[in-house]
LOTOR-549600 format. One record per residue: residue number from 1; x, y, z of N, C-alpha, C, O, CB in turn; residue in one letter. Coordinates in steps of 0.05 Angstrom, whole numbers, plus 5000, padded with zeros to 4 digits. Glycine has a CB too. Layout:
# LOTOR-549600
(NUM; (X; Y; Z); (X; Y; Z); (X; Y; Z); (X; Y; Z); (X; Y; Z); "A")
...
//
This chain:
# LOTOR-549600
(1; (5016; 4976; 5000); (5000; 4999; 5000); (5018; 5025; 5000); (5038; 5027; 5015); (4982; 4998; 5024); "M")
(2; (5011; 5044; 4984); (5026; 5069; 4982); (5023; 5086; 5006); (5001; 5086; 5017); (5020; 5084; 4959); "A")
(3; (5043; 5101; 5013); (5043; 5118; 5036); (5024; 5142; 5027); (5021; 5148; 5003); (5073; 5128; 5044); "A")
(4; (5010; 5154; 5047); (4995; 5177; 5042); (5009; 5201; 5033); (5033; 5203; 5040); (4981; 5184; 5065); "P")
(5; (4999; 5218; 5019); (5011; 5242; 5011); (5014; 5261; 5036); (4996; 5265; 5052); (4994; 5256; 4988); "T")
(6; (5041; 5271; 5037); (5048; 5289; 5059); (5030; 5313; 5060); (5023; 5326; 5040); (5077; 5297; 5057); "F")
(7; (5024; 5319; 5085); (5005; 5341; 5093); (4978; 5341; 5081); (4969; 5360; 5070); (5016; 5367; 5087); "F")
(8; (4966; 5316; 5083); (4938; 5312; 5074); (4923; 5298; 5098); (4936; 5289; 5117); (4938; 5293; 5048); "T")
(9; (4898; 5299; 5096); (4882; 5285; 5117); (4888; 5258; 5122); (4889; 5249; 5145); (4854; 5286; 5112); "G")
(10; (4893; 5242; 5100); (4900; 5212; 5103); (4929; 5211; 5117); (4933; 5193; 5134); (4900; 5196; 5073); "S")
(11; (4947; 5228; 5111); (4973; 5228; 5124); (4970; 5236; 5156); (4984; 5226; 5173); (4991; 5250; 5108); "W")
(12; (4953; 5252; 5161); (4949; 5261; 5189); (4936; 5238; 5205); (4942; 5234; 5229); (4931; 5288; 5190); "A")
(13; (4918; 5221; 5191); (4905; 5199; 5202); (4927; 5178; 5209); (4927; 5167; 5231); (4885; 5188; 5182); "D")
(14; (4946; 5173; 5189); (4966; 5154; 5193); (4986; 5163; 5216); (4997; 5146; 5231); (4980; 5149; 5166); "A")
(15; (4990; 5188; 5217); (5007; 5199; 5237); (4994; 5194; 5266); (5007; 5185; 5285); (5011; 5229; 5231); "V")
(16; (4969; 5201; 5267); (4954; 5197; 5293); (4955; 5167; 5301); (4959; 5162; 5325); (4925; 5206; 5290); "R")
(17; (4951; 5148; 5285); (4956; 5119; 5289); (4982; 5112; 5300); (4985; 5097; 5320); (4953; 5106; 5265); "D")
(18; (5002; 5123; 5285); (5030; 5117; 5293); (5036; 5130; 5321); (5048; 5116; 5338); (5051; 5128; 5272); "A")
(19; (5029; 5154; 5325); (5034; 5166; 5351); (5021; 5151; 5374); (5032; 5147; 5395); (5025; 5195; 5352); "L")
(20; (4995; 5144; 5369); (4979; 5130; 5390); (4995; 5102; 5396); (4997; 5094; 5419); (4947; 5125; 5379); "Q")
(21; (5005; 5089; 5375); (5020; 5063; 5380); (5047; 5069; 5394); (5056; 5053; 5410); (5024; 5048; 5354); "A")
(22; (5060; 5093; 5386); (5088; 5098; 5398); (5108; 5081; 5385); (5102; 5063; 5369); (5088; 5094; 5429); "G")
(23; (5134; 5085; 5394); (5157; 5071; 5383); (5153; 5041; 5387); (5147; 5032; 5409); (5182; 5080; 5396); "P")
(24; (5157; 5025; 5367); (5156; 4995; 5369); (5180; 4983; 5381); (5199; 4998; 5388); (5152; 4983; 5342); "G")
(25; (5179; 4956; 5385); (5201; 4942; 5400); (5227; 4945; 5385); (5248; 4947; 5399); (5196; 4912; 5403); "P")
(26; (5228; 4946; 5358); (5252; 4949; 5346); (5267; 4975; 5350); (5291; 4977; 5349); (5248; 4945; 5319); "E")
(27; (5249; 4996; 5355); (5262; 5023; 5361); (5269; 5024; 5391); (5289; 5036; 5399); (5240; 5047; 5354); "I")
(28; (5254; 5012; 5406); (5259; 5012; 5435); (5285; 4997; 5443); (5297; 5000; 5464); (5236; 5000; 5449); "R")
(29; (5291; 4978; 5424); (5316; 4961; 5429); (5341; 4978; 5424); (5363; 4969; 5430); (5316; 4934; 5410); "A")
(30; (5338; 5001; 5412); (5362; 5018; 5406); (5372; 5035; 5428); (5392; 5049; 5426); (5357; 5035; 5382); "T")
(31; (5357; 5035; 5451); (5365; 5053; 5474); (5360; 5036; 5500); (5347; 5015; 5500); (5347; 5082; 5474); "A")
(32; (5371; 5046; 5521); (5369; 5034; 5548); (5341; 5035; 5558); (5328; 5056; 5553); (5388; 5048; 5569); "L")
(33; (5330; 5013; 5572); (5304; 5015; 5581); (5297; 5038; 5598); (5274; 5045; 5601); (5298; 4992; 5594); "P")
(34; (5318; 5049; 5611); (5311; 5074; 5629); (5302; 5098; 5610); (5286; 5115; 5617); (5337; 5083; 5647); "E")
(35; (5314; 5097; 5588); (5307; 5121; 5567); (5277; 5118; 5560); (5263; 5138; 5559); (5326; 5120; 5538); "Y")
(36; (5267; 5094; 5555); (5239; 5090; 5548); (5221; 5091; 5573); (5198; 5098; 5571); (5236; 5062; 5534); "W")
(37; (5232; 5085; 5595); (5217; 5089; 5621); (5210; 5119; 5624); (5188; 5127; 5630); (5233; 5079; 5646); "D")
(38; (5231; 5136; 5619); (5228; 5165; 5621); (5208; 5173; 5600); (5190; 5189; 5606); (5254; 5181; 5618); "F")
(39; (5209; 5165; 5575); (5192; 5169; 5553); (5163; 5163; 5560); (5146; 5180; 5556); (5201; 5153; 5530); "F")
(40; (5159; 5140; 5572); (5132; 5132; 5581); (5121; 5147; 5604); (5097; 5151; 5607); (5132; 5104; 5588); "D")
(41; (5139; 5155; 5620); (5131; 5172; 5644); (5121; 5199; 5634); (5098; 5206; 5641); (5157; 5176; 5665); "L")
(42; (5134; 5213; 5618); (5128; 5239; 5605); (5101; 5235; 5589); (5082; 5250; 5593); (5151; 5249; 5585); "I")
(43; (5100; 5215; 5573); (5077; 5209; 5555); (5052; 5206; 5575); (5030; 5216; 5569); (5081; 5181; 5537); "R")
(44; (5055; 5194; 5596); (5031; 5185; 5612); (5012; 5207; 5620); (4988; 5205; 5623); (5040; 5172; 5638); "S")
(45; (5028; 5232; 5624); (5011; 5256; 5635); (5013; 5277; 5615); (5006; 5300; 5621); (5021; 5266; 5663); "G")
(46; (5022; 5273; 5591); (5027; 5295; 5572); (5002; 5307; 5562); (4984; 5292; 5552); (5044; 5287; 5549); "Y")
(47; (4999; 5334; 5564); (4973; 5347; 5557); (4978; 5372; 5538); (4961; 5390; 5536); (4958; 5356; 5584); "T")
(48; (5000; 5373; 5526); (5006; 5396; 5508); (4996; 5392; 5480); (4985; 5371; 5474); (5037; 5400; 5506); "A")
(49; (4998; 5412; 5463); (4991; 5410; 5435); (5014; 5421; 5418); (5027; 5440; 5425); (4966; 5426; 5429); "S")
(50; (5019; 5408; 5396); (5039; 5419; 5377); (5025; 5427; 5349); (5008; 5414; 5339); (5061; 5397; 5372); "W")
(51; (5034; 5448; 5339); (5030; 5456; 5310); (5055; 5453; 5296); (5073; 5470; 5298); (5020; 5485; 5308); "A")
(52; (5057; 5433; 5281); (5082; 5427; 5264); (5077; 5437; 5237); (5058; 5428; 5224); (5089; 5397; 5263); "L")
(53; (5094; 5457; 5229); (5089; 5470; 5206); (5108; 5466; 5183); (5131; 5460; 5188); (5087; 5496; 5212); "G")
(54; (5100; 5470; 5159); (5118; 5472; 5135); (5116; 5502; 5125); (5095; 5511; 5117); (5109; 5451; 5111); "V")
(55; (5138; 5514; 5125); (5141; 5544; 5115); (5136; 5547; 5087); (5123; 5566; 5079); (5169; 5555; 5120); "R")
(56; (5145; 5530; 5071); (5143; 5533; 5040); (5132; 5509; 5027); (5144; 5498; 5008); (5171; 5540; 5028); "D")
(57; (5107; 5500; 5037); (5094; 5479; 5024); (5090; 5484; 4993); (5080; 5505; 4985); (5068; 5473; 5039); "L")
(58; (5098; 5464; 4978); (5096; 5466; 4948); (5065; 5472; 4941); (5047; 5464; 4956); (5107; 5438; 4933); "P")
(59; (5061; 5483; 4919); (5036; 5488; 4909); (5018; 5464; 4905); (4994; 5466; 4911); (5039; 5501; 4883); "R")
(60; (5029; 5439; 4896); (5010; 5416; 4896); (4998; 5408; 4922); (4978; 5394; 4922); (5023; 5393; 4886); "P")
(61; (5010; 5418; 4944); (5001; 5411; 4971); (4988; 5435; 4985); (4982; 5435; 5009); (5024; 5401; 4988); "L")
(62; (4983; 5455; 4969); (4969; 5480; 4980); (4984; 5504; 4976); (4971; 5524; 4972); (4963; 5479; 5008); "G")
(63; (5011; 5504; 4978); (5027; 5527; 4973); (5028; 5547; 4996); (5046; 5564; 4996); (5016; 5540; 4950); "G")
(64; (5012; 5545; 5013); (5014; 5565; 5038); (5023; 5551; 5062); (5021; 5527; 5062); (4985; 5579; 5045); "A")
(65; (5034; 5563; 5081); (5041; 5550; 5106); (5017; 5537; 5118); (4996; 5549; 5121); (5053; 5571; 5126); "P")
(66; (5021; 5510; 5125); (5001; 5492; 5136); (5014; 5480; 5161); (5038; 5481; 5164); (4991; 5470; 5115); "S")
(67; (4997; 5468; 5177); (5006; 5457; 5202); (4993; 5429; 5207); (4970; 5424; 5200); (4999; 5476; 5225); "Y")
(68; (5009; 5411; 5221); (4997; 5387; 5232); (4993; 5393; 5260); (5012; 5399; 5275); (5015; 5362; 5229); "L")
(69; (4967; 5393; 5269); (4960; 5398; 5295); (4956; 5371; 5311); (4938; 5355; 5305); (4935; 5417; 5296); "L")
(70; (4974; 5368; 5332); (4972; 5346; 5349); (4967; 5351; 5377); (4985; 5361; 5391); (4995; 5332; 5347); "V")
(71; (4945; 5345; 5387); (4937; 5354; 5413); (4937; 5327; 5429); (4926; 5307; 5420); (4908; 5369; 5414); "R")
(72; (4951; 5328; 5454); (4953; 5306; 5473); (4936; 5311; 5497); (4935; 5334; 5507); (4980; 5301; 5480); "W")
(73; (4924; 5290; 5506); (4908; 5291; 5530); (4914; 5268; 5548); (4905; 5246; 5543); (4878; 5291; 5523); "D")
(74; (4930; 5272; 5568); (4937; 5250; 5588); (4950; 5228; 5573); (4944; 5205; 5578); (4911; 5239; 5603); "A")
(75; (4970; 5233; 5553); (4985; 5214; 5540); (4972; 5202; 5517); (4984; 5184; 5505); (4992; 5196; 5558); "G")
(76; (4948; 5209; 5509); (4933; 5199; 5488); (4930; 5220; 5464); (4925; 5243; 5470); (4907; 5190; 5498); "K")
(77; (4932; 5213; 5442); (4929; 5233; 5419); (4899; 5238; 5414); (4884; 5222; 5402); (4942; 5221; 5392); "V")
(78; (4891; 5261; 5425); (4863; 5271; 5425); (4854; 5283; 5399); (4831; 5283; 5392); (4860; 5291; 5446); "A")
(79; (4874; 5293; 5384); (4869; 5305; 5358); (4894; 5305; 5343); (4916; 5308; 5353); (4858; 5335; 5360); "E")
(80; (4891; 5300; 5316); (4914; 5301; 5298); (4903; 5307; 5269); (4892; 5289; 5256); (4931; 5274; 5298); "C")
(81; (4904; 5331; 5260); (4893; 5339; 5235); (4913; 5361; 5222); (4928; 5374; 5236); (4862; 5350; 5239); "R")
(82; (4911; 5363; 5197); (4923; 5383; 5181); (4906; 5410; 5181); (4882; 5409; 5174); (4927; 5372; 5151); "V")
(83; (4916; 5431; 5188); (4901; 5457; 5190); (4910; 5472; 5163); (4932; 5468; 5153); (4909; 5474; 5219); "T")
(84; (4891; 5489; 5153); (4895; 5506; 5131); (4908; 5533; 5140); (4910; 5539; 5164); (4869; 5511; 5116); "G")
(85; (4918; 5548; 5121); (4929; 5573; 5124); (4910; 5592; 5137); (4918; 5611; 5150); (4937; 5583; 5098); "P")
(86; (4885; 5588; 5134); (4864; 5608; 5144); (4854; 5599; 5173); (4841; 5615; 5187); (4838; 5609; 5123); "D")
(87; (4859; 5574; 5179); (4848; 5565; 5206); (4863; 5578; 5230); (4887; 5583; 5229); (4851; 5533; 5207); "D")
(88; (4847; 5583; 5251); (4863; 5594; 5274); (4884; 5576; 5285); (4879; 5552; 5286); (4845; 5601; 5295); "P")
(89; (4906; 5585; 5293); (4928; 5568; 5301); (4931; 5569; 5331); (4943; 5587; 5342); (4954; 5577; 5288); "L")
(90; (4920; 5549; 5344); (4919; 5550; 5374); (4932; 5523; 5383); (4921; 5501; 5381); (4888; 5553; 5384); "E")
(91; (4957; 5527; 5394); (4975; 5505; 5402); (4994; 5514; 5424); (5003; 5537; 5426); (4991; 5496; 5377); "A")
(92; (5000; 5495; 5441); (5019; 5502; 5463); (5044; 5509; 5451); (5057; 5528; 5461); (5022; 5480; 5484); "T")
(93; (5055; 5495; 5431); (5080; 5498; 5417); (5076; 5500; 5387); (5063; 5483; 5375); (5099; 5474; 5424); "Y")
(94; (5088; 5519; 5375); (5086; 5521; 5345); (5115; 5517; 5335); (5133; 5532; 5341); (5074; 5550; 5335); "V")
(95; (5118; 5496; 5320); (5145; 5491; 5308); (5142; 5489; 5279); (5121; 5482; 5269); (5159; 5465; 5318); "L")
(96; (5163; 5495; 5265); (5161; 5494; 5233); (5190; 5488; 5221); (5210; 5492; 5235); (5151; 5524; 5221); "A")
(97; (5190; 5479; 5199); (5213; 5474; 5182); (5206; 5477; 5153); (5183; 5478; 5145); (5223; 5447; 5186); "G")
(98; (5227; 5479; 5138); (5225; 5482; 5109); (5215; 5456; 5097); (5218; 5435; 5109); (5253; 5490; 5097); "D")
(99; (5204; 5457; 5075); (5195; 5431; 5061); (5218; 5412; 5057); (5216; 5387; 5060); (5183; 5438; 5034); "Y")
(100; (5241; 5424; 5048); (5266; 5406; 5042); (5274; 5393; 5069); (5283; 5369; 5070); (5293; 5424; 5031); "A")
(101; (5271; 5407; 5091); (5279; 5393; 5118); (5259; 5372; 5125); (5268; 5351; 5135); (5281; 5413; 5142); "D")
(102; (5234; 5375; 5120); (5215; 5354; 5126); (5220; 5328; 5106); (5218; 5305; 5114); (5186; 5366; 5122); "W")
(103; (5226; 5335; 5082); (5232; 5315; 5063); (5259; 5299; 5073); (5261; 5275; 5073); (5234; 5329; 5034); "R")
(104; (5277; 5315; 5082); (5304; 5301; 5092); (5296; 5283; 5114); (5306; 5261; 5115); (5328; 5323; 5103); "A")
(105; (5280; 5291; 5133); (5272; 5274; 5155); (5260; 5249; 5144); (5267; 5227; 5153); (5253; 5289; 5175); "L")
(106; (5243; 5250; 5126); (5230; 5225; 5113); (5250; 5208; 5098); (5246; 5184; 5093); (5206; 5233; 5094); "H")
(107; (5271; 5222; 5090); (5293; 5208; 5075); (5315; 5195; 5094); (5333; 5183; 5085); (5308; 5228; 5055); "D")
(108; (5311; 5200; 5121); (5326; 5188; 5139); (5345; 5207; 5158); (5360; 5198; 5174); (5342; 5169; 5124); "G")
(109; (5341; 5233; 5153); (5355; 5252; 5172); (5344; 5248; 5200); (5320; 5245; 5205); (5351; 5282; 5162); "Y")
(110; (5362; 5249; 5219); (5358; 5242; 5248); (5338; 5263; 5259); (5342; 5287; 5254); (5387; 5241; 5265); "D")
(111; (5318; 5255; 5272); (5297; 5273; 5285); (5313; 5292; 5310); (5308; 5316; 5313); (5272; 5251; 5299); "A")
(112; (5329; 5278; 5323); (5344; 5294; 5345); (5361; 5316; 5332); (5361; 5338; 5343); (5363; 5275; 5361); "R")
(113; (5374; 5309; 5310); (5392; 5329; 5296); (5375; 5351; 5284); (5383; 5375; 5283); (5408; 5315; 5273); "R")
(114; (5351; 5343; 5274); (5335; 5364; 5261); (5325; 5385; 5281); (5320; 5408; 5274); (5311; 5352; 5248); "A")
(115; (5323; 5376; 5308); (5315; 5398; 5328); (5341; 5411; 5338); (5341; 5435; 5342); (5298; 5386; 5353); "V")
(116; (5361; 5396; 5343); (5386; 5407; 5353); (5398; 5428; 5332); (5407; 5450; 5340); (5406; 5384; 5359); "M")
(117; (5397; 5420; 5307); (5408; 5440; 5287); (5389; 5459; 5274); (5395; 5471; 5254); (5422; 5427; 5266); "Y")
(118; (5367; 5461; 5287); (5347; 5480; 5283); (5334; 5477; 5254); (5328; 5496; 5241); (5358; 5508; 5287); "R")
(119; (5332; 5452; 5246); (5317; 5447; 5222); (5287; 5449; 5226); (5271; 5458; 5209); (5323; 5421; 5210); "K")
(120; (5279; 5440; 5251); (5252; 5442; 5261); (5255; 5461; 5283); (5269; 5454; 5303); (5239; 5414; 5270); "I")
(121; (5244; 5485; 5282); (5250; 5507; 5301); (5224; 5513; 5316); (5202; 5516; 5304); (5261; 5531; 5286); "L")
(122; (5227; 5515; 5342); (5205; 5525; 5360); (5201; 5554; 5355); (5218; 5570; 5360); (5211; 5521; 5389); "L")
(123; (5176; 5561; 5344); (5171; 5590; 5339); (5153; 5604; 5360); (5155; 5628; 5365); (5158; 5594; 5312); "E")
(124; (5137; 5587; 5372); (5120; 5597; 5393); (5117; 5578; 5416); (5116; 5554; 5412); (5092; 5604; 5382); "E")
(125; (5116; 5589; 5439); (5112; 5572; 5464); (5138; 5575; 5482); (5159; 5585; 5474); (5107; 5540; 5455); "G")
(126; (5134; 5565; 5506); (5155; 5569; 5528); (5177; 5549; 5523); (5174; 5525; 5524); (5143; 5564; 5558); "N")
(127; (5199; 5561; 5517); (5225; 5546; 5509); (5234; 5527; 5530); (5241; 5504; 5524); (5247; 5565; 5503); "L")
(128; (5233; 5537; 5555); (5243; 5521; 5577); (5223; 5495; 5583); (5232; 5473; 5588); (5246; 5540; 5602); "L")
(129; (5199; 5501; 5583); (5180; 5480; 5586); (5180; 5459; 5563); (5177; 5434; 5568); (5153; 5493; 5587); "T")
(130; (5183; 5470; 5539); (5185; 5450; 5515); (5209; 5433; 5519); (5207; 5409; 5516); (5186; 5465; 5487); "F")
(131; (5233; 5445; 5525); (5257; 5429; 5526); (5256; 5409; 5551); (5271; 5390; 5552); (5282; 5449; 5528); "F")
(132; (5239; 5415; 5571); (5238; 5395; 5591); (5228; 5368; 5584); (5232; 5348; 5598); (5222; 5406; 5611); "Q")
(133; (5215; 5368; 5560); (5202; 5342; 5549); (5214; 5337; 5521); (5201; 5324; 5504); (5168; 5344; 5546); "T")
(134; (5237; 5346; 5516); (5248; 5345; 5488); (5251; 5318; 5480); (5247; 5313; 5456); (5273; 5359; 5485); "I")
(135; (5259; 5298; 5496); (5264; 5270; 5487); (5237; 5261; 5479); (5236; 5248; 5458); (5277; 5250; 5510); "Y")
(136; (5216; 5266; 5491); (5188; 5257; 5483); (5182; 5268; 5458); (5172; 5253; 5441); (5166; 5264; 5503); "F")
(137; (5188; 5294; 5452); (5181; 5305; 5427); (5195; 5295; 5404); (5183; 5289; 5383); (5185; 5333; 5429); "F")
(138; (5222; 5291; 5407); (5239; 5280; 5384); (5233; 5251; 5378); (5236; 5242; 5355); (5269; 5283; 5389); "V")
(139; (5227; 5237; 5399); (5217; 5207; 5391); (5190; 5209; 5378); (5186; 5194; 5359); (5215; 5187; 5417); "E")
(140; (5171; 5225; 5385); (5147; 5229; 5371); (5152; 5239; 5341); (5140; 5230; 5322); (5129; 5248; 5387); "C")
(141; (5170; 5258; 5338); (5178; 5268; 5312); (5188; 5243; 5293); (5183; 5242; 5269); (5201; 5290; 5315); "L")
(142; (5203; 5226; 5306); (5212; 5204; 5293); (5190; 5184; 5285); (5190; 5172; 5263); (5232; 5191; 5309); "A")
(143; (5171; 5182; 5303); (5147; 5165; 5298); (5132; 5177; 5276); (5123; 5161; 5259); (5128; 5162; 5323); "V")
(144; (5128; 5205; 5274); (5114; 5217; 5254); (5126; 5211; 5226); (5113; 5205; 5207); (5114; 5246; 5259); "I")
(145; (5153; 5212; 5227); (5166; 5205; 5201); (5165; 5176; 5193); (5163; 5170; 5169); (5195; 5212; 5202); "V")
(146; (5165; 5158; 5212); (5162; 5130; 5206); (5136; 5123; 5198); (5132; 5100; 5188); (5169; 5113; 5227); "R")
(147; (5116; 5142; 5201); (5088; 5136; 5193); (5087; 5136; 5162); (5068; 5127; 5150); (5069; 5158; 5206); "A")
(148; (5109; 5148; 5150); (5110; 5148; 5122); (5095; 5171; 5108); (5074; 5181; 5118); (5100; 5122; 5112); "G")
(149; (5105; 5179; 5085); (5091; 5199; 5068); (5103; 5198; 5041); (5126; 5193; 5037); (5094; 5228; 5080); "A")
(150; (5087; 5203; 5022); (5094; 5207; 4995); (5095; 5238; 4988); (5079; 5254; 4997); (5074; 5193; 4978); "S")
(151; (5114; 5245; 4972); (5119; 5273; 4964); (5116; 5277; 4935); (5130; 5265; 4919); (5146; 5282; 4973); "F")
(152; (5096; 5295; 4928); (5095; 5301; 4898); (5120; 5314; 4888); (5131; 5331; 4902); (5070; 5320; 4892); "P")
(153; (5128; 5307; 4866); (5151; 5320; 4855); (5146; 5347; 4839); (5164; 5359; 4829); (5166; 5299; 4836); "D")
//
């Protein structure tokens, strides 16, 4: 089955399902159990929301800045959808990256490096509070990427 097109409703649905499932055993085997214990602890009570944006979305995908809105409620994905450029943007944290950087993530660029090297940049929200849960966020970003996406050329 082909991967859903990046930044579409079907892609958001696939991302929601992947986030709800979380990192699988093959991913969890790559780090110490204590790392995942901490991840699970953060997730269990997580209640923030993220608006993950693409600054320069190509015209076949809308052409205007759009966001994947992910709202967490006590560790569960309560909402996951693509918003349009005219939709109100209400999220605890707003992050964005260029289309090329999102593509690079899907082509294998490391999620931790994407945040560390400011490829995905926090644009709105409390920086200190965000970075208190950064490991949870980067692992979720990696899950989002592993959900798969196709990119129109």
